[in-house]
DONU-255505 format. One record per atom (N, C-alpha, C): residue number from 1; atom name; x, y, z. Coordinates in nm, 4 decimals. Example, Ala and Ser with C-alpha at 12.3 -4.5 7.8 and 13.67 -1.06 7.14 Angstrom:
2
+-----+------+----------+----------+----------+
| pos | site |       c1 |       c2 |       c3 |
+-----+------+----------+----------+----------+
|   1 |    N |   1.3190 |  -0.5690 |   0.7800 |
|   1 |   CA |   1.2300 |  -0.4500 |   0.7800 |
|   1 |    C |   1.3200 |  -0.3300 |   0.7800 |
|   2 |    N |   1.2850 |  -0.2250 |   0.7080 |
|   2 |   CA |   1.3670 |  -0.1060 |   0.7140 |
|   2 |    C |   1.2900 |   0.0030 |   0.7870 |
+-----+------+----------+----------+----------+
END
This chain:
115
+-----+------+----------+----------+----------+
| pos | site |       c1 |       c2 |       c3 |
+-----+------+----------+----------+----------+
|   1 |    N |   1.7275 |  -1.3803 |  -1.8197 |
|   1 |   CA |   1.8010 |  -1.3200 |  -1.7190 |
|   1 |    C |   1.8607 |  -1.1855 |  -1.7644 |
|   2 |    N |   1.8911 |  -1.1645 |  -1.9004 |
|   2 |   CA |   1.9202 |  -1.0343 |  -1.9458 |
|   2 |    C |   1.8252 |  -0.9382 |  -1.9474 |
|   3 |    N |   1.6958 |  -0.9921 |  -1.9804 |
|   3 |   CA |   1.5744 |  -0.9078 |  -1.9839 |
|   3 |    C |   1.5480 |  -0.8449 |  -1.8383 |
|   4 |    N |   1.5733 |  -0.9283 |  -1.7446 |
|   4 |   CA |   1.5638 |  -0.8867 |  -1.5989 |
|   4 |    C |   1.6624 |  -0.7927 |  -1.5712 |
|   5 |    N |   1.7903 |  -0.7919 |  -1.6142 |
|   5 |   CA |   1.8813 |  -0.6952 |  -1.6008 |
|   5 |    C |   1.8520 |  -0.5584 |  -1.6540 |
|   6 |    N |   1.8058 |  -0.5668 |  -1.7804 |
|   6 |   CA |   1.7474 |  -0.4538 |  -1.8496 |
|   6 |    C |   1.6365 |  -0.3832 |  -1.7583 |
|   7 |    N |   1.5302 |  -0.4640 |  -1.7207 |
|   7 |   CA |   1.4444 |  -0.3805 |  -1.6398 |
|   7 |    C |   1.4846 |  -0.3242 |  -1.5269 |
|   8 |    N |   1.5914 |  -0.3959 |  -1.4456 |
|   8 |   CA |   1.6441 |  -0.3375 |  -1.3182 |
|   8 |    C |   1.7112 |  -0.2061 |  -1.3561 |
|   9 |    N |   1.7740 |  -0.2006 |  -1.4681 |
|   9 |   CA |   1.8393 |  -0.0635 |  -1.5111 |
|   9 |    C |   1.7407 |   0.0420 |  -1.5294 |
|  10 |    N |   1.6209 |   0.0036 |  -1.5720 |
|  10 |   CA |   1.5108 |   0.1082 |  -1.5973 |
|  10 |    C |   1.4702 |   0.1589 |  -1.4592 |
|  11 |    N |   1.4545 |   0.0728 |  -1.3609 |
|  11 |   CA |   1.4117 |   0.1104 |  -1.2346 |
|  11 |    C |   1.5198 |   0.1722 |  -1.1537 |
|  12 |    N |   1.6361 |   0.1274 |  -1.1775 |
|  12 |   CA |   1.7549 |   0.1535 |  -1.0915 |
|  12 |    C |   1.8601 |   0.2174 |  -1.1847 |
|  13 |    N |   1.8436 |   0.3292 |  -1.2457 |
|  13 |   CA |   1.9482 |   0.3785 |  -1.3395 |
|  13 |    C |   2.0968 |   0.3903 |  -1.2797 |
|  14 |    N |   2.0965 |   0.4134 |  -1.1501 |
|  14 |   CA |   2.2401 |   0.4462 |  -1.0965 |
|  14 |    C |   2.2834 |   0.3141 |  -1.0480 |
|  15 |    N |   2.2336 |   0.2053 |  -1.0893 |
|  15 |   CA |   2.2878 |   0.0669 |  -1.0486 |
|  15 |    C |   2.1916 |  -0.0179 |  -0.9741 |
|  16 |    N |   2.1994 |  -0.1312 |  -0.9817 |
|  16 |   CA |   2.1104 |  -0.2287 |  -0.8827 |
|  16 |    C |   2.1272 |  -0.2059 |  -0.7398 |
|  17 |    N |   2.0305 |  -0.2357 |  -0.6559 |
|  17 |   CA |   2.0408 |  -0.2367 |  -0.5280 |
|  17 |    C |   2.1647 |  -0.3250 |  -0.4793 |
|  18 |    N |   2.2401 |  -0.2748 |  -0.3647 |
|  18 |   CA |   2.3469 |  -0.3551 |  -0.3207 |
|  18 |    C |   2.3306 |  -0.4900 |  -0.2901 |
|  19 |    N |   2.2123 |  -0.5069 |  -0.2429 |
|  19 |   CA |   2.1810 |  -0.6515 |  -0.1876 |
|  19 |    C |   2.1728 |  -0.7558 |  -0.3049 |
|  20 |    N |   2.1401 |  -0.7009 |  -0.4408 |
|  20 |   CA |   2.0915 |  -0.7883 |  -0.5501 |
|  20 |    C |   2.1758 |  -0.9037 |  -0.5691 |
|  21 |    N |   2.3108 |  -0.9031 |  -0.5634 |
|  21 |   CA |   2.4090 |  -1.0165 |  -0.5772 |
|  21 |    C |   2.3711 |  -1.1142 |  -0.5011 |
|  22 |    N |   2.3267 |  -1.0998 |  -0.3701 |
|  22 |   CA |   2.2803 |  -1.2213 |  -0.2707 |
|  22 |    C |   2.1334 |  -1.2430 |  -0.2688 |
|  23 |    N |   2.0578 |  -1.1807 |  -0.3417 |
|  23 |   CA |   1.9148 |  -1.1948 |  -0.3302 |
|  23 |    C |   1.8460 |  -1.3116 |  -0.4167 |
|  24 |    N |   1.9213 |  -1.3896 |  -0.4459 |
|  24 |   CA |   1.8887 |  -1.5116 |  -0.5181 |
|  24 |    C |   1.8089 |  -1.6099 |  -0.4323 |
|  25 |    N |   1.6667 |  -1.6070 |  -0.4423 |
|  25 |   CA |   1.5922 |  -1.6858 |  -0.3307 |
|  25 |    C |   1.5241 |  -1.7882 |  -0.4084 |
|  26 |    N |   1.5248 |  -1.8197 |  -0.5501 |
|  26 |   CA |   1.4457 |  -1.8995 |  -0.6135 |
|  26 |    C |   1.4352 |  -2.0477 |  -0.5620 |
|  27 |    N |   1.3334 |  -2.1007 |  -0.5405 |
|  27 |   CA |   1.3381 |  -2.2350 |  -0.4924 |
|  27 |    C |   1.3457 |  -2.2368 |  -0.3472 |
|  28 |    N |   1.3903 |  -2.1350 |  -0.2837 |
|  28 |   CA |   1.4271 |  -2.1672 |  -0.1210 |
|  28 |    C |   1.2728 |  -2.1616 |  -0.0605 |
|  29 |    N |   1.2976 |  -2.2411 |   0.0514 |
|  29 |   CA |   1.1756 |  -2.2751 |   0.1394 |
|  29 |    C |   1.1849 |  -2.1827 |   0.2542 |
|  30 |    N |   1.1058 |  -2.0935 |   0.2929 |
|  30 |   CA |   1.1031 |  -2.0221 |   0.4140 |
|  30 |    C |   1.0818 |  -2.1257 |   0.5398 |
|  31 |    N |   1.1799 |  -2.1294 |   0.6159 |
|  31 |   CA |   1.1831 |  -2.2200 |   0.7353 |
|  31 |    C |   1.1430 |  -2.1420 |   0.8737 |
|  32 |    N |   1.1683 |  -2.0067 |   0.8671 |
|  32 |   CA |   1.1380 |  -1.9270 |   0.9888 |
|  32 |    C |   1.1082 |  -1.7874 |   0.9517 |
|  33 |    N |   1.0151 |  -1.7297 |   1.0402 |
|  33 |   CA |   0.9790 |  -1.5803 |   1.0139 |
|  33 |    C |   0.9816 |  -1.5227 |   1.1479 |
|  34 |    N |   1.0526 |  -1.4124 |   1.1444 |
|  34 |   CA |   1.0700 |  -1.3394 |   1.2705 |
|  34 |    C |   1.0565 |  -1.2046 |   1.2643 |
|  35 |    N |   1.0119 |  -1.1294 |   1.3741 |
|  35 |   CA |   0.9977 |  -0.9699 |   1.3710 |
|  35 |    C |   1.0979 |  -0.9348 |   1.4691 |
|  36 |    N |   1.1791 |  -0.8357 |   1.4344 |
|  36 |   CA |   1.2687 |  -0.7789 |   1.5497 |
|  36 |    C |   1.2567 |  -0.6261 |   1.5124 |
|  37 |    N |   1.1649 |  -0.5679 |   1.6293 |
|  37 |   CA |   1.1314 |  -0.4337 |   1.6018 |
|  37 |    C |   1.0639 |  -0.4177 |   1.4827 |
|  38 |    N |   1.1029 |  -0.3286 |   1.3826 |
|  38 |   CA |   1.0314 |  -0.2997 |   1.2515 |
|  38 |    C |   1.0989 |  -0.3879 |   1.1389 |
|  39 |    N |   1.1856 |  -0.4817 |   1.1735 |
|  39 |   CA |   1.2572 |  -0.5571 |   1.0692 |
|  39 |    C |   1.1803 |  -0.6807 |   1.0609 |
|  40 |    N |   1.1639 |  -0.7496 |   0.9380 |
|  40 |   CA |   1.1154 |  -0.8779 |   0.9363 |
|  40 |    C |   1.2314 |  -0.9613 |   0.8770 |
|  41 |    N |   1.2358 |  -1.0707 |   0.9266 |
|  41 |   CA |   1.3608 |  -1.1649 |   0.8903 |
|  41 |    C |   1.2951 |  -1.3094 |   0.8545 |
|  42 |    N |   1.3312 |  -1.3283 |   0.7207 |
|  42 |   CA |   1.2867 |  -1.4552 |   0.6797 |
|  42 |    C |   1.4170 |  -1.5509 |   0.6650 |
|  43 |    N |   1.4017 |  -1.6803 |   0.7226 |
|  43 |   CA |   1.5152 |  -1.7714 |   0.6977 |
|  43 |    C |   1.4628 |  -1.8680 |   0.5993 |
|  44 |    N |   1.5731 |  -1.9079 |   0.5105 |
|  44 |   CA |   1.5580 |  -1.9947 |   0.4083 |
|  44 |    C |   1.6288 |  -2.1103 |   0.4327 |
|  45 |    N |   1.5992 |  -2.2327 |   0.3660 |
|  45 |   CA |   1.6612 |  -2.3523 |   0.3610 |
|  45 |    C |   1.7897 |  -2.3312 |   0.2827 |
|  46 |    N |   1.8075 |  -2.2352 |   0.2033 |
|  46 |   CA |   1.9240 |  -2.1972 |   0.1174 |
|  46 |    C |   2.0339 |  -2.1648 |   0.1942 |
|  47 |    N |   2.0337 |  -2.1633 |   0.3257 |
|  47 |   CA |   2.1485 |  -2.1166 |   0.4010 |
|  47 |    C |   2.1440 |  -1.9717 |   0.4228 |
|  48 |    N |   2.0355 |  -1.9020 |   0.3945 |
|  48 |   CA |   2.0262 |  -1.7450 |   0.3919 |
|  48 |    C |   1.9376 |  -1.6958 |   0.4999 |
|  49 |    N |   1.9664 |  -1.5957 |   0.5733 |
|  49 |   CA |   1.8678 |  -1.5077 |   0.6324 |
|  49 |    C |   1.8405 |  -1.3834 |   0.5381 |
|  50 |    N |   1.7313 |  -1.3383 |   0.5217 |
|  50 |   CA |   1.6977 |  -1.2177 |   0.4504 |
|  50 |    C |   1.6223 |  -1.1165 |   0.5484 |
|  51 |    N |   1.6764 |  -1.0068 |   0.5826 |
|  51 |   CA |   1.6331 |  -0.9132 |   0.6804 |
|  51 |    C |   1.5875 |  -0.7992 |   0.5952 |
|  52 |    N |   1.4554 |  -0.7560 |   0.6227 |
|  52 |   CA |   1.3965 |  -0.6471 |   0.5465 |
|  52 |    C |   1.4010 |  -0.5295 |   0.6485 |
|  53 |    N |   1.4582 |  -0.4351 |   0.6537 |
|  53 |   CA |   1.4846 |  -0.3172 |   0.7454 |
|  53 |    C |   1.3579 |  -0.2347 |   0.7411 |
|  54 |    N |   1.2932 |  -0.2021 |   0.8449 |
|  54 |   CA |   1.1690 |  -0.1253 |   0.8454 |
|  54 |    C |   1.0628 |  -0.1712 |   0.7438 |
|  55 |    N |   1.0243 |  -0.3056 |   0.7600 |
|  55 |   CA |   0.9406 |  -0.3607 |   0.6652 |
|  55 |    C |   0.7959 |  -0.3267 |   0.7077 |
|  56 |    N |   0.7311 |  -0.3076 |   0.6045 |
|  56 |   CA |   0.5830 |  -0.2843 |   0.6084 |
|  56 |    C |   0.5145 |  -0.3897 |   0.5117 |
|  57 |    N |   0.4430 |  -0.4811 |   0.5622 |
|  57 |   CA |   0.3821 |  -0.5915 |   0.4741 |
|  57 |    C |   0.2539 |  -0.5367 |   0.4159 |
|  58 |    N |   0.2586 |  -0.5320 |   0.2679 |
|  58 |   CA |   0.1321 |  -0.4749 |   0.1970 |
|  58 |    C |   0.0334 |  -0.5820 |   0.1631 |
|  59 |    N |   0.0832 |  -0.6966 |   0.1345 |
|  59 |   CA |   0.0035 |  -0.8045 |   0.0806 |
|  59 |    C |   0.0865 |  -0.9286 |   0.1466 |
|  60 |    N |  -0.0004 |  -1.0110 |   0.2100 |
|  60 |   CA |   0.0497 |  -1.1481 |   0.2412 |
|  60 |    C |  -0.0607 |  -1.2340 |   0.2222 |
|  61 |    N |  -0.0868 |  -1.3248 |   0.1258 |
|  61 |   CA |  -0.2023 |  -1.3781 |   0.1070 |
|  61 |    C |  -0.2243 |  -1.5206 |   0.1692 |
|  62 |    N |  -0.0974 |  -1.5752 |   0.2207 |
|  62 |   CA |  -0.1050 |  -1.6985 |   0.3036 |
|  62 |    C |   0.0146 |  -1.7096 |   0.3904 |
|  63 |    N |   0.0069 |  -1.8053 |   0.4646 |
|  63 |   CA |   0.1232 |  -1.8109 |   0.5638 |
|  63 |    C |   0.2672 |  -1.8421 |   0.4978 |
|  64 |    N |   0.3490 |  -1.7690 |   0.5616 |
|  64 |   CA |   0.4968 |  -1.7813 |   0.4868 |
|  64 |    C |   0.5766 |  -1.9122 |   0.5228 |
|  65 |    N |   0.5559 |  -1.9615 |   0.6447 |
|  65 |   CA |   0.6437 |  -2.0948 |   0.6935 |
|  65 |    C |   0.6099 |  -2.1993 |   0.5904 |
|  66 |    N |   0.7287 |  -2.2496 |   0.5357 |
|  66 |   CA |   0.7256 |  -2.3781 |   0.4550 |
|  66 |    C |   0.6812 |  -2.3247 |   0.3075 |
|  67 |    N |   0.6725 |  -2.2140 |   0.2763 |
|  67 |   CA |   0.6341 |  -2.1678 |   0.1426 |
|  67 |    C |   0.7694 |  -2.1683 |   0.0582 |
|  68 |    N |   0.7457 |  -2.1764 |  -0.0682 |
|  68 |   CA |   0.8727 |  -2.1851 |  -0.1553 |
|  68 |    C |   0.8715 |  -2.0577 |  -0.2211 |
|  69 |    N |   0.9864 |  -1.9779 |  -0.2343 |
|  69 |   CA |   0.9949 |  -1.8528 |  -0.3229 |
|  69 |    C |   1.0207 |  -1.8868 |  -0.4512 |
|  70 |    N |   0.9400 |  -1.8466 |  -0.5483 |
|  70 |   CA |   0.9518 |  -1.8656 |  -0.6867 |
|  70 |    C |   1.0098 |  -1.7660 |  -0.7670 |
|  71 |    N |   0.9666 |  -1.6344 |  -0.7434 |
|  71 |   CA |   0.9979 |  -1.5153 |  -0.8343 |
|  71 |    C |   0.9936 |  -1.4048 |  -0.7329 |
|  72 |    N |   1.0711 |  -1.2923 |  -0.7792 |
|  72 |   CA |   1.0668 |  -1.1655 |  -0.7284 |
|  72 |    C |   1.0795 |  -1.0587 |  -0.8146 |
|  73 |    N |   1.0222 |  -0.9383 |  -0.7871 |
|  73 |   CA |   1.0558 |  -0.8096 |  -0.8720 |
|  73 |    C |   1.0756 |  -0.7173 |  -0.7484 |
|  74 |    N |   1.1726 |  -0.6276 |  -0.7763 |
|  74 |   CA |   1.2139 |  -0.5280 |  -0.6948 |
|  74 |    C |   1.2088 |  -0.3860 |  -0.7580 |
|  75 |    N |   1.1357 |  -0.2883 |  -0.6861 |
|  75 |   CA |   1.1234 |  -0.1582 |  -0.7303 |
|  75 |    C |   1.1475 |  -0.0599 |  -0.6212 |
|  76 |    N |   1.1988 |   0.0627 |  -0.6901 |
|  76 |   CA |   1.2350 |   0.1739 |  -0.5844 |
|  76 |    C |   1.1082 |   0.2187 |  -0.5257 |
|  77 |    N |   1.1049 |   0.2586 |  -0.4132 |
|  77 |   CA |   0.9929 |   0.3103 |  -0.3435 |
|  77 |    C |   1.0202 |   0.3958 |  -0.2275 |
|  78 |    N |   1.0019 |   0.5237 |  -0.2556 |
|  78 |   CA |   1.0388 |   0.6369 |  -0.1557 |
|  78 |    C |   1.1932 |   0.6316 |  -0.1143 |
|  79 |    N |   1.2264 |   0.6090 |   0.0017 |
|  79 |   CA |   1.3692 |   0.5945 |   0.0574 |
|  79 |    C |   1.4072 |   0.4517 |   0.0597 |
|  80 |    N |   1.3339 |   0.3730 |  -0.0210 |
|  80 |   CA |   1.3719 |   0.2282 |  -0.0108 |
|  80 |    C |   1.3200 |   0.1434 |  -0.1210 |
|  81 |    N |   1.2622 |   0.0362 |  -0.0824 |
|  81 |   CA |   1.2439 |  -0.0654 |  -0.2076 |
|  81 |    C |   1.0928 |  -0.1252 |  -0.1650 |
|  82 |    N |   1.0190 |  -0.1663 |  -0.2890 |
|  82 |   CA |   0.9016 |  -0.2528 |  -0.2740 |
|  82 |    C |   0.9227 |  -0.3770 |  -0.3602 |
|  83 |    N |   0.9182 |  -0.4843 |  -0.2680 |
|  83 |   CA |   0.9521 |  -0.6077 |  -0.3236 |
|  83 |    C |   0.8336 |  -0.6939 |  -0.3274 |
|  84 |    N |   0.7982 |  -0.7675 |  -0.4354 |
|  84 |   CA |   0.6903 |  -0.8392 |  -0.4946 |
|  84 |    C |   0.7534 |  -0.9891 |  -0.4858 |
|  85 |    N |   0.7022 |  -1.0743 |  -0.4106 |
|  85 |   CA |   0.7261 |  -1.2134 |  -0.4312 |
|  85 |    C |   0.6252 |  -1.2980 |  -0.4745 |
|  86 |    N |   0.6548 |  -1.3918 |  -0.5612 |
|  86 |   CA |   0.5574 |  -1.5019 |  -0.5939 |
|  86 |    C |   0.5965 |  -1.6352 |  -0.5217 |
|  87 |    N |   0.5010 |  -1.6804 |  -0.4434 |
|  87 |   CA |   0.5363 |  -1.8027 |  -0.3767 |
|  87 |    C |   0.4372 |  -1.9069 |  -0.3800 |
|  88 |    N |   0.4706 |  -2.0206 |  -0.3280 |
|  88 |   CA |   0.3514 |  -2.1459 |  -0.3263 |
|  88 |    C |   0.3781 |  -2.2215 |  -0.2106 |
|  89 |    N |   0.2661 |  -2.2714 |  -0.1739 |
|  89 |   CA |   0.2650 |  -2.3534 |  -0.0457 |
|  89 |    C |   0.3191 |  -2.5028 |  -0.1074 |
|  90 |    N |   0.3638 |  -2.5945 |  -0.0285 |
|  90 |   CA |   0.3858 |  -2.7186 |  -0.0530 |
|  90 |    C |   0.2736 |  -2.8081 |  -0.0040 |
|  91 |    N |   0.2295 |  -2.9034 |  -0.0745 |
|  91 |   CA |   0.2702 |  -2.9531 |  -0.2013 |
|  91 |    C |   0.2328 |  -2.8621 |  -0.3103 |
|  92 |    N |   0.2879 |  -2.8494 |  -0.4032 |
|  92 |   CA |   0.2850 |  -2.7582 |  -0.5223 |
|  92 |    C |   0.1830 |  -2.7936 |  -0.6196 |
|  93 |    N |   0.0618 |  -2.7093 |  -0.6458 |
|  93 |   CA |  -0.0119 |  -2.7295 |  -0.7497 |
|  93 |    C |  -0.0338 |  -2.5774 |  -0.8144 |
|  94 |    N |  -0.0379 |  -2.5904 |  -0.9406 |
|  94 |   CA |  -0.0399 |  -2.4670 |  -1.0325 |
|  94 |    C |  -0.1726 |  -2.4023 |  -1.0130 |
|  95 |    N |  -0.2855 |  -2.4873 |  -0.9713 |
|  95 |   CA |  -0.4125 |  -2.4305 |  -0.9769 |
|  95 |    C |  -0.4567 |  -2.3513 |  -0.8563 |
|  96 |    N |  -0.3867 |  -2.3822 |  -0.7400 |
|  96 |   CA |  -0.4327 |  -2.3213 |  -0.6153 |
|  96 |    C |  -0.3277 |  -2.2841 |  -0.5278 |
|  97 |    N |  -0.2033 |  -2.3086 |  -0.5282 |
|  97 |   CA |  -0.1057 |  -2.2881 |  -0.4265 |
|  97 |    C |  -0.0191 |  -2.1729 |  -0.4546 |
|  98 |    N |  -0.0279 |  -2.0955 |  -0.5675 |
|  98 |   CA |   0.0504 |  -1.9795 |  -0.5780 |
|  98 |    C |  -0.0026 |  -1.8493 |  -0.5032 |
|  99 |    N |   0.0803 |  -1.7766 |  -0.4379 |
|  99 |   CA |   0.0281 |  -1.6559 |  -0.3678 |
|  99 |    C |   0.1221 |  -1.5573 |  -0.3715 |
| 100 |    N |   0.0917 |  -1.4180 |  -0.3257 |
| 100 |   CA |   0.1879 |  -1.3086 |  -0.3524 |
| 100 |    C |   0.2273 |  -1.2606 |  -0.2117 |
| 101 |    N |   0.3393 |  -1.1949 |  -0.1872 |
| 101 |   CA |   0.3590 |  -1.1073 |  -0.0807 |
| 101 |    C |   0.4245 |  -1.0029 |  -0.1514 |
| 102 |    N |   0.3908 |  -0.8710 |  -0.0907 |
| 102 |   CA |   0.4345 |  -0.7377 |  -0.1227 |
| 102 |    C |   0.4773 |  -0.6830 |  -0.0066 |
| 103 |    N |   0.5849 |  -0.6152 |  -0.0035 |
| 103 |   CA |   0.6527 |  -0.5442 |   0.1186 |
| 103 |    C |   0.7289 |  -0.4419 |   0.0783 |
| 104 |    N |   0.7210 |  -0.3174 |   0.1538 |
| 104 |   CA |   0.8101 |  -0.2091 |   0.1403 |
| 104 |    C |   0.9220 |  -0.2309 |   0.2517 |
| 105 |    N |   1.0513 |  -0.1656 |   0.2204 |
| 105 |   CA |   1.1426 |  -0.1641 |   0.3329 |
| 105 |    C |   1.2331 |  -0.0666 |   0.2992 |
| 106 |    N |   1.3068 |  -0.0178 |   0.4073 |
| 106 |   CA |   1.4183 |   0.0730 |   0.3724 |
| 106 |    C |   1.5394 |   0.0161 |   0.3032 |
| 107 |    N |   1.5636 |  -0.0986 |   0.3513 |
| 107 |   CA |   1.6875 |  -0.1808 |   0.2864 |
| 107 |    C |   1.6846 |  -0.3193 |   0.3178 |
| 108 |    N |   1.7623 |  -0.4003 |   0.2437 |
| 108 |   CA |   1.7726 |  -0.5294 |   0.2655 |
| 108 |    C |   1.9055 |  -0.5922 |   0.2985 |
| 109 |    N |   1.9198 |  -0.6867 |   0.3876 |
| 109 |   CA |   2.0678 |  -0.7375 |   0.4206 |
| 109 |    C |   2.0413 |  -0.9032 |   0.4112 |
| 110 |    N |   2.1318 |  -0.9555 |   0.3474 |
| 110 |   CA |   2.1194 |  -1.1090 |   0.3333 |
| 110 |    C |   2.2616 |  -1.1670 |   0.4140 |
| 111 |    N |   2.2292 |  -1.2506 |   0.4912 |
| 111 |   CA |   2.3395 |  -1.3147 |   0.5867 |
| 111 |    C |   2.3319 |  -1.4696 |   0.5524 |
| 112 |    N |   2.4508 |  -1.5254 |   0.5717 |
| 112 |   CA |   2.4425 |  -1.6942 |   0.5758 |
| 112 |    C |   2.3830 |  -1.7249 |   0.7052 |
| 113 |    N |   2.2987 |  -1.8136 |   0.7047 |
| 113 |   CA |   2.2425 |  -1.8617 |   0.8505 |
| 113 |    C |   2.3353 |  -1.9626 |   0.8986 |
| 114 |    N |   2.4421 |  -1.9997 |   0.8494 |
| 114 |   CA |   2.5369 |  -2.0959 |   0.9075 |
| 114 |    C |   2.6468 |  -2.0213 |   0.9690 |
| 115 |    N |   2.6480 |  -1.8853 |   0.9717 |
| 115 |   CA |   2.7626 |  -1.8077 |   1.0192 |
| 115 |    C |   2.7449 |  -1.7814 |   1.1675 |
+-----+------+----------+----------+----------+
END
């Protein structure tokens, strides 16, 4: 975890993006995908909605519904962020179920989906 924080400091010398404290999605299952205008909203079974503002999907190798979010990396990109996620389909198999999502967005907001 400390190495991840060090890497973030390299990419974001002025401090981590404001949404980072709430962006822990590890092992979350995507239960719903919505498009509202240019925003992409992912609902997770973790009790979170993740809204990617002005989102552009660059890579989506498989369906997102019922996918498990394993890992992510966040990079600065223009006036926003580029987010790389490593996901898998259930049932999990290391040989063929891992896939990637890459998106660019202006900002990210996380809300509780039980609010």
